[in-house]
VMD Tcl script that draws the C-alpha trace (Angstrom):
set ca {
  {-13.56 3.52 19.24}
  {-15.71 1.40 17.09}
  {-18.09 2.12 14.23}
  {-21.50 1.00 14.71}
  {-24.36 0.74 12.10}
  {-25.49 4.34 12.30}
  {-21.89 5.66 11.77}
  {-21.40 3.23 8.76}
  {-24.72 4.39 7.31}
  {-23.66 8.02 7.49}
  {-20.38 7.32 5.91}
  {-22.09 5.38 3.15}
  {-24.50 8.29 2.39}
  {-21.53 10.75 2.29}
  {-19.64 8.54 -0.14}
  {-22.82 8.24 -2.32}
  {-23.19 11.99 -2.39}
  {-19.45 12.61 -3.08}
  {-19.00 10.05 -5.91}
  {-22.47 9.32 -7.17}
  {-24.05 5.88 -7.75}
  {-22.53 5.43 -11.16}
  {-18.84 5.95 -10.13}
  {-19.13 3.75 -6.87}
  {-18.42 0.35 -8.59}
  {-15.22 1.78 -10.27}
  {-14.14 3.33 -6.88}
  {-14.74 -0.05 -5.17}
  {-12.73 -1.89 -7.83}
  {-9.79 0.50 -7.70}
  {-9.74 0.30 -3.88}
  {-9.65 -3.59 -4.09}
  {-6.80 -3.54 -6.62}
  {-4.85 -1.00 -4.46}
  {-5.34 -3.23 -1.39}
  {-4.19 -6.37 -3.39}
  {-1.09 -4.44 -4.57}
  {-0.33 -3.23 -1.09}
  {-0.50 -6.71 0.34}
  {1.51 -8.10 -2.45}
  {4.15 -5.37 -1.78}
  {4.20 -6.26 1.99}
  {4.70 -9.92 1.23}
  {7.43 -9.17 -1.25}
  {9.06 -6.81 1.09}
  {9.10 -9.30 3.96}
  {10.58 -12.10 1.84}
  {13.23 -9.74 0.37}
  {14.10 -8.48 3.91}
  {14.79 -11.97 5.15}
  {16.79 -13.13 2.06}
  {18.81 -9.88 1.68}
  {22.17 -9.98 3.47}
  {24.56 -7.21 4.14}
  {27.94 -7.34 2.62}
  {30.65 -8.72 4.82}
  {33.18 -6.15 3.98}
  {32.56 -2.41 3.94}
  {32.98 -0.39 0.84}
  {36.39 1.24 0.52}
  {36.65 4.94 -0.12}
  {38.01 4.30 -3.62}
  {34.76 2.49 -4.47}
  {32.63 5.60 -3.37}
  {34.44 7.76 -5.91}
  {33.67 5.61 -8.88}
  {30.61 6.47 -10.94}
  {27.87 3.87 -11.07}
}
mol new
graphics top color blue
foreach p $ca { graphics top sphere $p radius 0.5 }
foreach p [lrange $ca 0 end-1] q [lrange $ca 1 end] { graphics top cylinder $p $q radius 0.2 }
display resetview
């Protein structure tokens, strides 16, 4: 399923009606910032996943009873 020009135009009109022309730049800016944060989090998560190792010895039952 792909979106063609008529569908994109309808979506744009709906967004303009919902948010108004004045709020549209703020909305676009916040969406861009959210996308950058998401990509940064994905990159950080993938590097942490490869560098994080599991402990070689399991925790003993005595360790579980101690408060953190």
